[in-house]
PQR file with spaces between the fields and no chain letter, atoms N, CA, C, O and H, PARSE charges and radii, in Angstrom:
ATOM       1  N    MET     1      12.561   47.143  133.840 -0.4000 1.5000
ATOM       2  CA   MET     1      12.134   45.774  134.029 -0.0000 2.0000
ATOM       3  C    MET     1      13.330   44.836  133.907  0.5500 1.7000
ATOM       4  O    MET     1      13.433   43.842  134.626 -0.5500 1.4000
ATOM       5  N    VAL     2      14.217   45.162  132.998 -0.4000 1.5000
ATOM       6  CA   VAL     2      15.421   44.334  132.842 -0.0000 2.0000
ATOM       7  C    VAL     2      16.233   44.364  134.133  0.5500 1.7000
ATOM       8  O    VAL     2      16.791   43.347  134.545 -0.5500 1.4000
ATOM       9  H    VAL     2      14.134   45.969  132.414  0.4000 1.0000
ATOM      10  N    GLN     3      16.297   45.531  134.768 -0.4000 1.5000
ATOM      11  CA   GLN     3      17.030   45.641  136.032 -0.0000 2.0000
ATOM      12  C    GLN     3      16.383   44.807  137.138  0.5500 1.7000
ATOM      13  O    GLN     3      17.040   44.436  138.111 -0.5500 1.4000
ATOM      14  H    GLN     3      15.843   46.357  134.433  0.4000 1.0000
ATOM      15  N    GLU     4      15.107   44.520  136.984 -0.4000 1.5000
ATOM      16  CA   GLU     4      14.393   43.694  137.960 -0.0000 2.0000
ATOM      17  C    GLU     4      14.464   42.205  137.623  0.5500 1.7000
ATOM      18  O    GLU     4      13.862   41.386  138.318 -0.5500 1.4000
ATOM      19  H    GLU     4      14.573   44.821  136.194  0.4000 1.0000
ATOM      20  N    GLY     5      15.189   41.848  136.568 -0.4000 1.5000
ATOM      21  CA   GLY     5      15.378   40.448  136.239 -0.0000 2.0000
ATOM      22  C    GLY     5      14.610   39.934  135.040  0.5500 1.7000
ATOM      23  O    GLY     5      14.710   38.754  134.702 -0.5500 1.4000
ATOM      24  H    GLY     5      15.678   42.513  136.004  0.4000 1.0000
ATOM      25  N    TRP     6      13.842   40.799  134.387 -0.4000 1.5000
ATOM      26  CA   TRP     6      13.125   40.378  133.179 -0.0000 2.0000
ATOM      27  C    TRP     6      14.120   40.224  132.042  0.5500 1.7000
ATOM      28  O    TRP     6      15.138   40.916  132.004 -0.5500 1.4000
ATOM      29  H    TRP     6      13.761   41.757  134.660  0.4000 1.0000
ATOM      30  N    GLY     7      13.832   39.329  131.127 -0.4000 1.5000
ATOM      31  CA   GLY     7      14.634   39.198  129.924 -0.0000 2.0000
ATOM      32  C    GLY     7      14.378   40.394  129.004  0.5500 1.7000
ATOM      33  O    GLY     7      13.317   41.016  129.061 -0.5500 1.4000
ATOM      34  H    GLY     7      13.006   38.767  131.158  0.4000 1.0000
ATOM      35  N    GLN     8      15.351   40.703  128.167 -0.4000 1.5000
ATOM      36  CA   GLN     8      15.242   41.849  127.257 -0.0000 2.0000
ATOM      37  C    GLN     8      14.026   41.719  126.337  0.5500 1.7000
ATOM      38  O    GLN     8      13.289   42.686  126.146 -0.5500 1.4000
ATOM      39  H    GLN     8      16.213   40.198  128.121  0.4000 1.0000
ATOM      40  N    ASP     9      13.814   40.530  125.767 -0.4000 1.5000
ATOM      41  CA   ASP     9      12.682   40.323  124.855 -0.0000 2.0000
ATOM      42  C    ASP     9      11.340   40.504  125.567  0.5500 1.7000
ATOM      43  O    ASP     9      10.431   41.144  125.039 -0.5500 1.4000
ATOM      44  H    ASP     9      14.413   39.744  125.922  0.4000 1.0000
ATOM      45  N    GLU    10      11.225   39.940  126.762 -0.4000 1.5000
ATOM      46  CA   GLU    10       9.978   40.062  127.516 -0.0000 2.0000
ATOM      47  C    GLU    10       9.706   41.522  127.880  0.5500 1.7000
ATOM      48  O    GLU    10       8.573   41.992  127.768 -0.5500 1.4000
ATOM      49  H    GLU    10      11.964   39.420  127.192  0.4000 1.0000
ATOM      50  N    ALA    11      10.735   42.231  128.312 -0.4000 1.5000
ATOM      51  CA   ALA    11      10.580   43.641  128.682 -0.0000 2.0000
ATOM      52  C    ALA    11      10.151   44.477  127.482  0.5500 1.7000
ATOM      53  O    ALA    11       9.290   45.346  127.614 -0.5500 1.4000
ATOM      54  H    ALA    11      11.654   41.850  128.403  0.4000 1.0000
ATOM      55  N    GLN    12      10.733   44.228  126.326 -0.4000 1.5000
ATOM      56  CA   GLN    12      10.363   44.977  125.124 -0.0000 2.0000
ATOM      57  C    GLN    12       8.925   44.666  124.711  0.5500 1.7000
ATOM      58  O    GLN    12       8.175   45.561  124.322 -0.5500 1.4000
ATOM      59  H    GLN    12      11.433   43.521  126.219  0.4000 1.0000
ATOM      60  N    HIS    13       8.554   43.406  124.799 -0.4000 1.5000
ATOM      61  CA   HIS    13       7.191   43.009  124.431 -0.0000 2.0000
ATOM      62  C    HIS    13       6.171   43.698  125.337  0.5500 1.7000
ATOM      63  O    HIS    13       5.199   44.276  124.850 -0.5500 1.4000
ATOM      64  H    HIS    13       9.164   42.679  125.115  0.4000 1.0000
ATOM      65  N    LEU    14       6.386   43.640  126.647 -0.4000 1.5000
ATOM      66  CA   LEU    14       5.451   44.247  127.583 -0.0000 2.0000
ATOM      67  C    LEU    14       5.426   45.764  127.436  0.5500 1.7000
ATOM      68  O    LEU    14       4.359   46.374  127.499 -0.5500 1.4000
ATOM      69  H    LEU    14       7.175   43.170  127.043  0.4000 1.0000
ATOM      70  N    THR    15       6.573   46.368  127.245 -0.4000 1.5000
ATOM      71  CA   THR    15       6.642   47.813  127.042 -0.0000 2.0000
ATOM      72  C    THR    15       5.871   48.211  125.787  0.5500 1.7000
ATOM      73  O    THR    15       5.145   49.205  125.793 -0.5500 1.4000
ATOM      74  H    THR    15       7.440   45.872  127.194  0.4000 1.0000
ATOM      75  N    GLY    16       6.024   47.445  124.717 -0.4000 1.5000
ATOM      76  CA   GLY    16       5.284   47.711  123.478 -0.0000 2.0000
ATOM      77  C    GLY    16       3.779   47.634  123.688  0.5500 1.7000
ATOM      78  O    GLY    16       3.024   48.429  123.126 -0.5500 1.4000
ATOM      79  H    GLY    16       6.614   46.637  124.711  0.4000 1.0000
ATOM      80  N    MET    17       3.345   46.672  124.500 -0.4000 1.5000
ATOM      81  CA   MET    17       1.923   46.539  124.784 -0.0000 2.0000
ATOM      82  C    MET    17       1.415   47.766  125.544  0.5500 1.7000
ATOM      83  O    MET    17       0.343   48.286  125.234 -0.5500 1.4000
ATOM      84  H    MET    17       3.958   46.027  124.956  0.4000 1.0000
ATOM      85  N    TYR    18       2.173   48.227  126.529 -0.4000 1.5000
ATOM      86  CA   TYR    18       1.762   49.409  127.290 -0.0000 2.0000
ATOM      87  C    TYR    18       1.722   50.667  126.417  0.5500 1.7000
ATOM      88  O    TYR    18       0.865   51.530  126.611 -0.5500 1.4000
ATOM      89  H    TYR    18       3.043   47.804  126.781  0.4000 1.0000
ATOM      90  N    VAL    19       2.622   50.771  125.482 -0.4000 1.5000
ATOM      91  CA   VAL    19       2.623   51.923  124.561 -0.0000 2.0000
ATOM      92  C    VAL    19       1.345   51.912  123.729  0.5500 1.7000
ATOM      93  O    VAL    19       0.717   52.956  123.548 -0.5500 1.4000
ATOM      94  H    VAL    19       3.318   50.070  125.324  0.4000 1.0000
ATOM      95  N    LEU    20       0.954   50.744  123.221 -0.4000 1.5000
ATOM      96  CA   LEU    20      -0.281   50.645  122.441 -0.0000 2.0000
ATOM      97  C    LEU    20      -1.503   51.017  123.287  0.5500 1.7000
ATOM      98  O    LEU    20      -2.398   51.720  122.817 -0.5500 1.4000
ATOM      99  H    LEU    20       1.464   49.897  123.368  0.4000 1.0000
ATOM     100  N    LEU    21      -1.535   50.542  124.533 -0.4000 1.5000
ATOM     101  CA   LEU    21      -2.646   50.881  125.418 -0.0000 2.0000
ATOM     102  C    LEU    21      -2.688   52.373  125.700  0.5500 1.7000
ATOM     103  O    LEU    21      -3.762   52.975  125.705 -0.5500 1.4000
ATOM     104  H    LEU    21      -0.808   49.971  124.915  0.4000 1.0000
ATOM     105  N    GLU    22      -1.526   52.975  125.934 -0.4000 1.5000
ATOM     106  CA   GLU    22      -1.462   54.410  126.213 -0.0000 2.0000
ATOM     107  C    GLU    22      -1.968   55.230  125.028  0.5500 1.7000
ATOM     108  O    GLU    22      -2.581   56.282  125.209 -0.5500 1.4000
ATOM     109  H    GLU    22      -0.654   52.487  125.929  0.4000 1.0000
ATOM     110  N    ARG    23      -1.710   54.744  123.828 -0.4000 1.5000
ATOM     111  CA   ARG    23      -2.133   55.465  122.612 -0.0000 2.0000
ATOM     112  C    ARG    23      -3.591   55.213  122.264  0.5500 1.7000
ATOM     113  O    ARG    23      -4.109   55.796  121.311 -0.5500 1.4000
ATOM     114  H    ARG    23      -1.213   53.889  123.681  0.4000 1.0000
ATOM     115  N    GLY    24      -4.258   54.354  123.022 -0.4000 1.5000
ATOM     116  CA   GLY    24      -5.673   54.089  122.789 -0.0000 2.0000
ATOM     117  C    GLY    24      -5.948   53.031  121.745  0.5500 1.7000
ATOM     118  O    GLY    24      -7.068   52.942  121.243 -0.5500 1.4000
ATOM     119  H    GLY    24      -3.838   53.880  123.796  0.4000 1.0000
ATOM     120  N    ALA    25      -4.958   52.230  121.405 -0.4000 1.5000
ATOM     121  CA   ALA    25      -5.130   51.211  120.362 -0.0000 2.0000
ATOM     122  C    ALA    25      -6.155   50.145  120.747  0.5500 1.7000
ATOM     123  O    ALA    25      -6.694   49.469  119.871 -0.5500 1.4000
ATOM     124  H    ALA    25      -4.048   52.302  121.813  0.4000 1.0000
ATOM     125  N    ALA    26      -6.429   49.985  122.036 -0.4000 1.5000
ATOM     126  CA   ALA    26      -7.387   48.975  122.483 -0.0000 2.0000
ATOM     127  C    ALA    26      -8.600   49.629  123.134  0.5500 1.7000
ATOM     128  O    ALA    26      -9.268   49.003  123.957 -0.5500 1.4000
ATOM     129  H    ALA    26      -5.991   50.535  122.747  0.4000 1.0000
ATOM     130  N    ALA    27      -8.893   50.870  122.782 -0.4000 1.5000
ATOM     131  CA   ALA    27      -9.964   51.616  123.437 -0.0000 2.0000
ATOM     132  C    ALA    27     -11.332   51.396  122.797  0.5500 1.7000
ATOM     133  O    ALA    27     -12.327   51.902  123.315 -0.5500 1.4000
ATOM     134  H    ALA    27      -8.351   51.379  122.114  0.4000 1.0000
ATOM     135  N    TRP    28     -11.412   50.685  121.732 -0.4000 1.5000
ATOM     136  CA   TRP    28     -12.681   50.487  121.045 -0.0000 2.0000
ATOM     137  C    TRP    28     -13.483   49.385  121.727  0.5500 1.7000
ATOM     138  O    TRP    28     -12.922   48.548  122.434 -0.5500 1.4000
ATOM     139  H    TRP    28     -10.603   50.274  121.311  0.4000 1.0000
ATOM     140  N    THR    29     -14.765   49.387  121.519 -0.4000 1.5000
ATOM     141  CA   THR    29     -15.638   48.353  122.060 -0.0000 2.0000
ATOM     142  C    THR    29     -16.404   47.692  120.923  0.5500 1.7000
ATOM     143  O    THR    29     -16.431   48.195  119.800 -0.5500 1.4000
ATOM     144  H    THR    29     -15.221   50.067  120.945  0.4000 1.0000
ATOM     145  N    THR    30     -17.020   46.569  121.225 -0.4000 1.5000
ATOM     146  CA   THR    30     -17.824   45.840  120.245 -0.0000 2.0000
ATOM     147  C    THR    30     -19.196   45.570  120.840  0.5500 1.7000
ATOM     148  O    THR    30     -19.443   45.869  122.009 -0.5500 1.4000
ATOM     149  H    THR    30     -16.998   46.160  122.137  0.4000 1.0000
ATOM     150  N    GLY    31     -20.068   45.016  120.052 -0.4000 1.5000
ATOM     151  CA   GLY    31     -21.385   44.621  120.524 -0.0000 2.0000
ATOM     152  C    GLY    31     -21.433   43.170  120.968  0.5500 1.7000
ATOM     153  O    GLY    31     -22.513   42.604  121.135 -0.5500 1.4000
ATOM     154  H    GLY    31     -19.867   44.774  119.103  0.4000 1.0000
ATOM     155  N    ASP    32     -20.260   42.564  121.162 -0.4000 1.5000
ATOM     156  CA   ASP    32     -20.203   41.139  121.486 -0.0000 2.0000
ATOM     157  C    ASP    32     -20.914   40.778  122.784  0.5500 1.7000
ATOM     158  O    ASP    32     -21.561   39.733  122.858 -0.5500 1.4000
ATOM     159  H    ASP    32     -19.383   43.025  121.027  0.4000 1.0000
ATOM     160  N    ALA    33     -20.809   41.622  123.812 -0.4000 1.5000
ATOM     161  CA   ALA    33     -21.464   41.304  125.083 -0.0000 2.0000
ATOM     162  C    ALA    33     -22.971   41.208  124.886  0.5500 1.7000
ATOM     163  O    ALA    33     -23.601   40.276  125.386 -0.5500 1.4000
ATOM     164  H    ALA    33     -20.284   42.471  123.752  0.4000 1.0000
ATOM     165  N    ALA    34     -23.548   42.146  124.173 -0.4000 1.5000
ATOM     166  CA   ALA    34     -24.993   42.121  123.924 -0.0000 2.0000
ATOM     167  C    ALA    34     -25.386   40.899  123.105  0.5500 1.7000
ATOM     168  O    ALA    34     -26.434   40.300  123.346 -0.5500 1.4000
ATOM     169  H    ALA    34     -23.037   42.903  123.767  0.4000 1.0000
ATOM     170  N    THR    35     -24.563   40.532  122.151 -0.4000 1.5000
ATOM     171  CA   THR    35     -24.848   39.355  121.324 -0.0000 2.0000
ATOM     172  C    THR    35     -24.836   38.092  122.171  0.5500 1.7000
ATOM     173  O    THR    35     -25.737   37.261  122.057 -0.5500 1.4000
ATOM     174  H    THR    35     -23.711   41.019  121.955  0.4000 1.0000
ATOM     175  N    VAL    36     -23.835   37.944  123.010 -0.4000 1.5000
ATOM     176  CA   VAL    36     -23.708   36.751  123.853 -0.0000 2.0000
ATOM     177  C    VAL    36     -24.818   36.712  124.905  0.5500 1.7000
ATOM     178  O    VAL    36     -25.408   35.659  125.148 -0.5500 1.4000
ATOM     179  H    VAL    36     -23.104   38.619  123.102  0.4000 1.0000
ATOM     180  N    LEU    37     -25.101   37.855  125.526 -0.4000 1.5000
ATOM     181  CA   LEU    37     -26.102   37.897  126.588 -0.0000 2.0000
ATOM     182  C    LEU    37     -27.532   37.879  126.064  0.5500 1.7000
ATOM     183  O    LEU    37     -28.451   37.457  126.767 -0.5500 1.4000
ATOM     184  H    LEU    37     -24.621   38.710  125.328  0.4000 1.0000
ATOM     185  N    GLY    38     -27.717   38.333  124.842 -0.4000 1.5000
ATOM     186  CA   GLY    38     -29.068   38.450  124.309 -0.0000 2.0000
ATOM     187  C    GLY    38     -29.800   39.669  124.856  0.5500 1.7000
ATOM     188  O    GLY    38     -31.021   39.772  124.738 -0.5500 1.4000
ATOM     189  H    GLY    38     -26.971   38.676  124.272  0.4000 1.0000
ATOM     190  N    ARG    39     -29.057   40.582  125.448 -0.4000 1.5000
ATOM     191  CA   ARG    39     -29.605   41.826  125.996 -0.0000 2.0000
ATOM     192  C    ARG    39     -28.463   42.825  126.118  0.5500 1.7000
ATOM     193  O    ARG    39     -27.293   42.467  125.981 -0.5500 1.4000
ATOM     194  H    ARG    39     -28.065   40.499  125.543  0.4000 1.0000
ATOM     195  N    ALA    40     -28.811   44.067  126.374 -0.4000 1.5000
ATOM     196  CA   ALA    40     -27.766   45.077  126.571 -0.0000 2.0000
ATOM     197  C    ALA    40     -27.007   44.781  127.869  0.5500 1.7000
ATOM     198  O    ALA    40     -27.621   44.377  128.856 -0.5500 1.4000
ATOM     199  H    ALA    40     -29.761   44.357  126.485  0.4000 1.0000
ATOM     200  N    PRO    41     -25.720   44.970  127.884 -0.5600 1.5000
ATOM     201  CA   PRO    41     -24.975   44.745  129.124  0.2800 2.0000
ATOM     202  C    PRO    41     -25.313   45.816  130.159  0.5500 1.7000
ATOM     203  O    PRO    41     -25.670   46.941  129.812 -0.5500 1.4000
ATOM     204  N    ARG    42     -25.195   45.446  131.436 -0.4000 1.5000
ATOM     205  CA   ARG    42     -25.421   46.393  132.525 -0.0000 2.0000
ATOM     206  C    ARG    42     -24.110   47.088  132.877  0.5500 1.7000
ATOM     207  O    ARG    42     -23.024   46.596  132.570 -0.5500 1.4000
ATOM     208  H    ARG    42     -24.905   44.532  131.719  0.4000 1.0000
ATOM     209  N    THR    43     -24.233   48.217  133.514 -0.4000 1.5000
ATOM     210  CA   THR    43     -23.034   48.906  133.995 -0.0000 2.0000
ATOM     211  C    THR    43     -22.531   48.202  135.249  0.5500 1.7000
ATOM     212  O    THR    43     -23.266   47.442  135.881 -0.5500 1.4000
ATOM     213  H    THR    43     -25.114   48.617  133.764  0.4000 1.0000
ATOM     214  N    PHE    44     -21.280   48.457  135.604 -0.4000 1.5000
ATOM     215  CA   PHE    44     -20.734   47.901  136.830 -0.0000 2.0000
ATOM     216  C    PHE    44     -21.494   48.441  138.034  0.5500 1.7000
ATOM     217  O    PHE    44     -21.743   47.721  139.001 -0.5500 1.4000
ATOM     218  H    PHE    44     -20.683   49.074  135.091  0.4000 1.0000
ATOM     219  N    GLU    45     -21.860   49.720  137.963 -0.4000 1.5000
ATOM     220  CA   GLU    45     -22.627   50.321  139.059 -0.0000 2.0000
ATOM     221  C    GLU    45     -23.948   49.579  139.267  0.5500 1.7000
ATOM     222  O    GLU    45     -24.334   49.310  140.405 -0.5500 1.4000
ATOM     223  H    GLU    45     -21.658   50.305  137.177  0.4000 1.0000
ATOM     224  N    ASP    46     -24.637   49.248  138.182 -0.4000 1.5000
ATOM     225  CA   ASP    46     -25.900   48.517  138.284 -0.0000 2.0000
ATOM     226  C    ASP    46     -25.666   47.140  138.899  0.5500 1.7000
ATOM     227  O    ASP    46     -26.449   46.691  139.736 -0.5500 1.4000
ATOM     228  H    ASP    46     -24.324   49.466  137.258  0.4000 1.0000
ATOM     229  N    PHE    47     -24.602   46.476  138.489 -0.4000 1.5000
ATOM     230  CA   PHE    47     -24.262   45.165  139.055 -0.0000 2.0000
ATOM     231  C    PHE    47     -24.076   45.269  140.566  0.5500 1.7000
ATOM     232  O    PHE    47     -24.619   44.461  141.319 -0.5500 1.4000
ATOM     233  H    PHE    47     -23.966   46.841  137.809  0.4000 1.0000
ATOM     234  N    VAL    48     -23.300   46.273  141.010 -0.4000 1.5000
ATOM     235  CA   VAL    48     -23.027   46.437  142.441 -0.0000 2.0000
ATOM     236  C    VAL    48     -24.315   46.724  143.205  0.5500 1.7000
ATOM     237  O    VAL    48     -24.555   46.150  144.267 -0.5500 1.4000
ATOM     238  H    VAL    48     -22.858   46.929  140.398  0.4000 1.0000
ATOM     239  N    LEU    49     -25.140   47.612  142.663 -0.4000 1.5000
ATOM     240  CA   LEU    49     -26.396   47.943  143.344 -0.0000 2.0000
ATOM     241  C    LEU    49     -27.300   46.718  143.470  0.5500 1.7000
ATOM     242  O    LEU    49     -27.888   46.491  144.528 -0.5500 1.4000
ATOM     243  H    LEU    49     -24.945   48.078  141.801  0.4000 1.0000
ATOM     244  N    ARG    50     -27.415   45.935  142.414 -0.4000 1.5000
ATOM     245  CA   ARG    50     -28.258   44.731  142.453 -0.0000 2.0000
ATOM     246  C    ARG    50     -27.691   43.687  143.413  0.5500 1.7000
ATOM     247  O    ARG    50     -28.425   43.081  144.193 -0.5500 1.4000
ATOM     248  H    ARG    50     -26.937   46.119  141.555  0.4000 1.0000
ATOM     249  N    ALA    51     -26.376   43.486  143.344 -0.4000 1.5000
ATOM     250  CA   ALA    51     -25.750   42.491  144.228 -0.0000 2.0000
ATOM     251  C    ALA    51     -25.872   42.899  145.689  0.5500 1.7000
ATOM     252  O    ALA    51     -26.125   42.060  146.553 -0.5500 1.4000
ATOM     253  H    ALA    51     -25.779   43.979  142.711  0.4000 1.0000
ATOM     254  N    THR    52     -25.693   44.180  145.962 -0.4000 1.5000
ATOM     255  CA   THR    52     -25.835   44.685  147.335 -0.0000 2.0000
ATOM     256  C    THR    52     -27.254   44.480  147.837  0.5500 1.7000
ATOM     257  O    THR    52     -27.465   44.025  148.962 -0.5500 1.4000
ATOM     258  H    THR    52     -25.488   44.862  145.260  0.4000 1.0000
ATOM     259  N    ALA    53     -28.223   44.816  146.999 -0.4000 1.5000
ATOM     260  CA   ALA    53     -29.623   44.664  147.377 -0.0000 2.0000
ATOM     261  C    ALA    53     -29.970   43.190  147.637  0.5500 1.7000
ATOM     262  O    ALA    53     -30.835   42.890  148.460 -0.5500 1.4000
ATOM     263  H    ALA    53     -28.052   45.185  146.086  0.4000 1.0000
ATOM     264  N    ALA    54     -29.302   42.288  146.943 -0.4000 1.5000
ATOM     265  CA   ALA    54     -29.542   40.865  147.107 -0.0000 2.0000
ATOM     266  C    ALA    54     -28.775   40.268  148.292  0.5500 1.7000
ATOM     267  O    ALA    54     -28.917   39.085  148.602 -0.5500 1.4000
ATOM     268  H    ALA    54     -28.599   42.531  146.274  0.4000 1.0000
ATOM     269  N    GLY    55     -27.956   41.107  148.953 -0.4000 1.5000
ATOM     270  CA   GLY    55     -27.229   40.639  150.131 -0.0000 2.0000
ATOM     271  C    GLY    55     -25.914   39.946  149.841  0.5500 1.7000
ATOM     272  O    GLY    55     -25.431   39.164  150.660 -0.5500 1.4000
ATOM     273  H    GLY    55     -27.841   42.068  148.702  0.4000 1.0000
ATOM     274  N    ALA    56     -25.337   40.218  148.701 -0.4000 1.5000
ATOM     275  CA   ALA    56     -24.107   39.530  148.297 -0.0000 2.0000
ATOM     276  C    ALA    56     -22.940   39.748  149.238  0.5500 1.7000
ATOM     277  O    ALA    56     -22.067   38.886  149.338 -0.5500 1.4000
ATOM     278  H    ALA    56     -25.730   40.853  148.036  0.4000 1.0000
ATOM     279  N    TRP    57     -22.898   40.885  149.938 -0.4000 1.5000
ATOM     280  CA   TRP    57     -21.737   41.186  150.770 -0.0000 2.0000
ATOM     281  C    TRP    57     -22.078   41.268  152.251  0.5500 1.7000
ATOM     282  O    TRP    57     -21.354   41.896  153.024 -0.5500 1.4000
ATOM     283  H    TRP    57     -23.608   41.586  149.857  0.4000 1.0000
ATOM     284  N    ARG    58     -23.164   40.642  152.644 -0.4000 1.5000
ATOM     285  CA   ARG    58     -23.512   40.620  154.069 -0.0000 2.0000
ATOM     286  C    ARG    58     -22.668   39.581  154.780  0.5500 1.7000
ATOM     287  O    ARG    58     -22.390   38.511  154.238 -0.5500 1.4000
ATOM     288  H    ARG    58     -23.752   40.132  152.016  0.4000 1.0000
ATOM     289  N    CYS    59     -22.273   39.898  155.971 -0.4000 1.5000
ATOM     290  CA   CYS    59     -21.462   38.942  156.759 -0.0000 2.0000
ATOM     291  C    CYS    59     -22.301   38.338  157.859  0.5500 1.7000
ATOM     292  O    CYS    59     -21.809   37.514  158.630 -0.5500 1.4000
ATOM     293  H    CYS    59     -22.499   40.767  156.411  0.4000 1.0000
């Protein structure tokens, strides 16, 4: 990244973030979506199926 013009500090910060993600440090989930929505969250697949059925992507 430094060779591409990033500053040393920025490159180290971003690299550190990717290392944490690779190690699974951000892999946990919370119940916040259900709390905010007042219901269980839907899967992305369910969202796509419902949106398609409603004509969301018709031209």
